[in-house]
A tleap script that builds the chain and sets N, CA, C and O, in Angstrom:
source leaprc.protein.ff14SB
mol = sequence {
  NMET PHE LYS LYS LEU PHE LYS PHE LEU ALA
  ASP VAL LYS VAL GLU MET ASN LYS VAL SER
  TRP PRO THR LYS GLU GLU LEU LEU ASN SER
  THR TYR VAL VAL ILE ILE VAL SER ALA LEU
  LEU ALA VAL PHE ILE PHE GLY VAL ASP TYR
  ILE LEU SER SER VAL LEU LYS LEU PHE LEU
  CARG
}
set mol.1.N position { 101.475 57.500 161.950 }
set mol.1.CA position { 102.309 58.231 161.027 }
set mol.1.C position { 101.671 58.288 159.636 }
set mol.1.O position { 101.647 59.345 159.007 }
set mol.2.N position { 101.152 57.147 159.155 }
set mol.2.CA position { 100.519 57.134 157.836 }
set mol.2.C position { 99.240 57.956 157.825 }
set mol.2.O position { 98.880 58.545 156.806 }
set mol.3.N position { 98.551 57.993 158.971 }
set mol.3.CA position { 97.323 58.784 159.054 }
set mol.3.C position { 97.641 60.271 158.823 }
set mol.3.O position { 96.914 60.969 158.118 }
set mol.4.N position { 98.742 60.739 159.431 }
set mol.4.CA position { 99.142 62.141 159.256 }
set mol.4.C position { 99.561 62.406 157.809 }
set mol.4.O position { 99.254 63.461 157.255 }
set mol.5.N position { 100.257 61.456 157.206 }
set mol.5.CA position { 100.701 61.613 155.821 }
set mol.5.C position { 99.501 61.715 154.877 }
set mol.5.O position { 99.465 62.584 154.006 }
set mol.6.N position { 98.522 60.831 155.052 }
set mol.6.CA position { 97.342 60.858 154.182 }
set mol.6.C position { 96.528 62.129 154.398 }
set mol.6.O position { 95.973 62.672 153.442 }
set mol.7.N position { 96.448 62.615 155.642 }
set mol.7.CA position { 95.745 63.874 155.904 }
set mol.7.C position { 96.480 65.029 155.221 }
set mol.7.O position { 95.857 65.903 154.617 }
set mol.8.N position { 97.805 65.021 155.323 }
set mol.8.CA position { 98.592 66.063 154.676 }
set mol.8.C position { 98.356 66.057 153.168 }
set mol.8.O position { 98.127 67.111 152.575 }
set mol.9.N position { 98.409 64.885 152.543 }
set mol.9.CA position { 98.199 64.794 151.098 }
set mol.9.C position { 96.786 65.220 150.707 }
set mol.9.O position { 96.598 65.847 149.664 }
set mol.10.N position { 95.796 64.889 151.528 }
set mol.10.CA position { 94.421 65.321 151.258 }
set mol.10.C position { 94.323 66.848 151.349 }
set mol.10.O position { 93.652 67.483 150.534 }
set mol.11.N position { 94.994 67.428 152.344 }
set mol.11.CA position { 94.996 68.892 152.484 }
set mol.11.C position { 95.699 69.556 151.303 }
set mol.11.O position { 95.263 70.604 150.826 }
set mol.12.N position { 96.778 68.951 150.835 }
set mol.12.CA position { 97.479 69.484 149.668 }
set mol.12.C position { 96.553 69.486 148.460 }
set mol.12.O position { 96.511 70.460 147.708 }
set mol.13.N position { 95.816 68.405 148.272 }
set mol.13.CA position { 94.891 68.308 147.136 }
set mol.13.C position { 93.823 69.406 147.215 }
set mol.13.O position { 93.490 70.026 146.205 }
set mol.14.N position { 93.294 69.638 148.406 }
set mol.14.CA position { 92.274 70.682 148.585 }
set mol.14.C position { 92.856 72.057 148.244 }
set mol.14.O position { 92.224 72.845 147.541 }
set mol.15.N position { 94.055 72.339 148.740 }
set mol.15.CA position { 94.667 73.638 148.479 }
set mol.15.C position { 95.033 73.821 147.007 }
set mol.15.O position { 94.906 74.921 146.468 }
set mol.16.N position { 95.482 72.755 146.360 }
set mol.16.CA position { 95.840 72.852 144.939 }
set mol.16.C position { 94.615 73.145 144.080 }
set mol.16.O position { 94.737 73.777 143.031 }
set mol.17.N position { 93.448 72.699 144.504 }
set mol.17.CA position { 92.212 73.000 143.768 }
set mol.17.C position { 91.827 74.468 143.893 }
set mol.17.O position { 91.061 74.972 143.072 }
set mol.18.N position { 92.343 75.162 144.907 }
set mol.18.CA position { 92.042 76.577 145.102 }
set mol.18.C position { 92.947 77.478 144.252 }
set mol.18.O position { 92.668 78.668 144.105 }
set mol.19.N position { 94.008 76.929 143.702 }
set mol.19.CA position { 94.980 77.719 142.944 }
set mol.19.C position { 94.369 78.197 141.637 }
set mol.19.O position { 93.686 77.447 140.941 }
set mol.20.N position { 94.627 79.455 141.321 }
set mol.20.CA position { 94.175 80.025 140.054 }
set mol.20.C position { 95.310 79.867 139.047 }
set mol.20.O position { 96.271 80.637 139.063 }
set mol.21.N position { 95.199 78.867 138.169 }
set mol.21.CA position { 96.255 78.579 137.215 }
set mol.21.C position { 96.135 79.489 136.007 }
set mol.21.O position { 95.023 79.757 135.553 }
set mol.22.N position { 97.260 79.978 135.468 }
set mol.22.CA position { 97.196 80.862 134.299 }
set mol.22.C position { 96.798 80.081 133.039 }
set mol.22.O position { 97.024 78.876 132.932 }
set mol.23.N position { 96.207 80.803 132.105 }
set mol.23.CA position { 95.897 80.178 130.824 }
set mol.23.C position { 97.191 80.026 130.032 }
set mol.23.O position { 98.228 80.575 130.404 }
set mol.24.N position { 97.117 79.282 128.947 }
set mol.24.CA position { 98.308 79.081 128.117 }
set mol.24.C position { 98.803 80.414 127.566 }
set mol.24.O position { 100.009 80.659 127.530 }
set mol.25.N position { 97.890 81.268 127.141 }
set mol.25.CA position { 98.264 82.572 126.594 }
set mol.25.C position { 98.939 83.440 127.653 }
set mol.25.O position { 99.949 84.086 127.371 }
set mol.26.N position { 98.391 83.462 128.866 }
set mol.26.CA position { 98.997 84.242 129.950 }
set mol.26.C position { 100.400 83.722 130.279 }
set mol.26.O position { 101.322 84.499 130.525 }
set mol.27.N position { 100.540 82.412 130.279 }
set mol.27.CA position { 101.841 81.807 130.575 }
set mol.27.C position { 102.871 82.159 129.508 }
set mol.27.O position { 104.012 82.493 129.827 }
set mol.28.N position { 102.469 82.083 128.242 }
set mol.28.CA position { 103.386 82.432 127.154 }
set mol.28.C position { 103.782 83.900 127.205 }
set mol.28.O position { 104.951 84.237 127.021 }
set mol.29.N position { 102.806 84.780 127.454 }
set mol.29.CA position { 103.105 86.208 127.542 }
set mol.29.C position { 104.074 86.499 128.686 }
set mol.29.O position { 105.006 87.288 128.529 }
set mol.30.N position { 103.856 85.872 129.820 }
set mol.30.CA position { 104.753 86.064 130.956 }
set mol.30.C position { 106.149 85.546 130.634 }
set mol.30.O position { 107.145 86.158 131.020 }
set mol.31.N position { 106.225 84.428 129.934 }
set mol.31.CA position { 107.517 83.858 129.554 }
set mol.31.C position { 108.259 84.807 128.630 }
set mol.31.O position { 109.460 85.020 128.800 }
set mol.32.N position { 107.563 85.382 127.652 }
set mol.32.CA position { 108.191 86.334 126.737 }
set mol.32.C position { 108.735 87.543 127.499 }
set mol.32.O position { 109.843 88.006 127.228 }
set mol.33.N position { 107.956 88.046 128.445 }
set mol.33.CA position { 108.384 89.206 129.231 }
set mol.33.C position { 109.653 88.869 130.009 }
set mol.33.O position { 110.591 89.666 130.038 }
set mol.34.N position { 109.688 87.708 130.631 }
set mol.34.CA position { 110.864 87.306 131.409 }
set mol.34.C position { 112.093 87.177 130.507 }
set mol.34.O position { 113.180 87.621 130.878 }
set mol.35.N position { 111.931 86.580 129.338 }
set mol.35.CA position { 113.058 86.411 128.420 }
set mol.35.C position { 113.581 87.769 127.942 }
set mol.35.O position { 114.792 87.989 127.909 }
set mol.36.N position { 112.678 88.675 127.575 }
set mol.36.CA position { 113.081 89.994 127.087 }
set mol.36.C position { 113.763 90.802 128.184 }
set mol.36.O position { 114.808 91.407 127.945 }
set mol.37.N position { 113.189 90.820 129.374 }
set mol.37.CA position { 113.783 91.578 130.478 }
set mol.37.C position { 115.140 90.994 130.854 }
set mol.37.O position { 116.071 91.741 131.153 }
set mol.38.N position { 115.262 89.683 130.843 }
set mol.38.CA position { 116.548 89.044 131.154 }
set mol.38.C position { 117.600 89.413 130.115 }
set mol.38.O position { 118.746 89.690 130.469 }
set mol.39.N position { 117.228 89.421 128.853 }
set mol.39.CA position { 118.170 89.790 127.795 }
set mol.39.C position { 118.592 91.250 127.926 }
set mol.39.O position { 119.773 91.570 127.790 }
set mol.40.N position { 117.639 92.130 128.187 }
set mol.40.CA position { 117.965 93.549 128.359 }
set mol.40.C position { 118.880 93.765 129.562 }
set mol.40.O position { 119.813 94.565 129.498 }
set mol.41.N position { 118.621 93.067 130.638 }
set mol.41.CA position { 119.462 93.182 131.825 }
set mol.41.C position { 120.873 92.667 131.542 }
set mol.41.O position { 121.853 93.258 131.994 }
set mol.42.N position { 120.975 91.575 130.800 }
set mol.42.CA position { 122.293 91.039 130.445 }
set mol.42.C position { 123.068 92.035 129.593 }
set mol.42.O position { 124.263 92.235 129.814 }
set mol.43.N position { 122.409 92.661 128.623 }
set mol.43.CA position { 123.073 93.663 127.775 }
set mol.43.C position { 123.498 94.864 128.611 }
set mol.43.O position { 124.593 95.392 128.418 }
set mol.44.N position { 122.656 95.300 129.527 }
set mol.44.CA position { 122.985 96.428 130.393 }
set mol.44.C position { 124.202 96.117 131.261 }
set mol.44.O position { 125.124 96.927 131.355 }
set mol.45.N position { 124.202 94.946 131.893 }
set mol.45.CA position { 125.326 94.565 132.754 }
set mol.45.C position { 126.605 94.428 131.931 }
set mol.45.O position { 127.677 94.832 132.382 }
set mol.46.N position { 126.499 93.863 130.734 }
set mol.46.CA position { 127.659 93.773 129.859 }
set mol.46.C position { 128.199 95.166 129.544 }
set mol.46.O position { 129.407 95.395 129.602 }
set mol.47.N position { 127.311 96.089 129.212 }
set mol.47.CA position { 127.727 97.449 128.874 }
set mol.47.C position { 128.411 98.143 130.035 }
set mol.47.O position { 129.457 98.767 129.858 }
set mol.48.N position { 127.836 98.043 131.211 }
set mol.48.CA position { 128.438 98.665 132.389 }
set mol.48.C position { 129.790 98.034 132.685 }
set mol.48.O position { 130.747 98.741 133.000 }
set mol.49.N position { 129.879 96.732 132.588 }
set mol.49.CA position { 131.148 96.036 132.825 }
set mol.49.C position { 132.202 96.463 131.819 }
set mol.49.O position { 133.353 96.702 132.185 }
set mol.50.N position { 131.820 96.561 130.567 }
set mol.50.CA position { 132.764 96.964 129.519 }
set mol.50.C position { 133.277 98.387 129.755 }
set mol.50.O position { 134.472 98.655 129.638 }
set mol.51.N position { 132.360 99.288 130.087 }
set mol.51.CA position { 132.748 100.685 130.330 }
set mol.51.C position { 133.658 100.780 131.545 }
set mol.51.O position { 134.688 101.451 131.490 }
set mol.52.N position { 133.299 100.124 132.634 }
set mol.52.CA position { 134.135 100.192 133.835 }
set mol.52.C position { 135.494 99.540 133.605 }
set mol.52.O position { 136.506 100.029 134.108 }
set mol.53.N position { 135.529 98.454 132.861 }
set mol.53.CA position { 136.814 97.809 132.548 }
set mol.53.C position { 137.699 98.744 131.726 }
set mol.53.O position { 138.899 98.853 131.976 }
set mol.54.N position { 137.106 99.412 130.755 }
set mol.54.CA position { 137.872 100.347 129.923 }
set mol.54.C position { 138.414 101.503 130.746 }
set mol.54.O position { 139.565 101.906 130.572 }
set mol.55.N position { 137.603 102.033 131.631 }
set mol.55.CA position { 138.041 103.147 132.478 }
set mol.55.C position { 139.168 102.692 133.397 }
set mol.55.O position { 140.149 103.415 133.569 }
set mol.56.N position { 139.045 101.523 133.982 }
set mol.56.CA position { 140.099 101.025 134.879 }
set mol.56.C position { 141.393 100.753 134.132 }
set mol.56.O position { 142.474 100.984 134.674 }
set mol.57.N position { 141.308 100.269 132.904 }
set mol.57.CA position { 142.508 100.023 132.107 }
set mol.57.C position { 143.251 101.328 131.831 }
set mol.57.O position { 144.481 101.343 131.792 }
set mol.58.N position { 142.517 102.419 131.641 }
set mol.58.CA position { 143.150 103.714 131.404 }
set mol.58.C position { 143.921 104.188 132.640 }
set mol.58.O position { 145.013 104.742 132.511 }
set mol.59.N position { 143.365 103.977 133.828 }
set mol.59.CA position { 144.001 104.446 135.047 }
set mol.59.C position { 145.108 103.526 135.538 }
set mol.59.O position { 146.010 103.972 136.247 }
set mol.60.N position { 145.056 102.260 135.175 }
set mol.60.CA position { 146.039 101.303 135.689 }
set mol.60.C position { 147.213 101.098 134.762 }
set mol.60.O position { 148.069 100.266 135.062 }
set mol.61.N position { 147.303 101.798 133.668 }
set mol.61.CA position { 148.428 101.657 132.745 }
set mol.61.C position { 149.636 102.338 133.262 }
set mol.61.O position { 150.681 102.320 132.612 }
savepdb mol mol.pdb
quit
């Protein structure tokens, strides 16, 4: 059992060395994009929800 575990961990180490890790600048740029897109999506969903709520209130009175 331990032999399989150590082989697995050795294989994980080999595969992790093959990973192309982003630079700090690439990571920061990607983070900014995710934050901006998330904020825009939240504003869009809020707007659609507000409009639909207003329309439903008019019909349900």
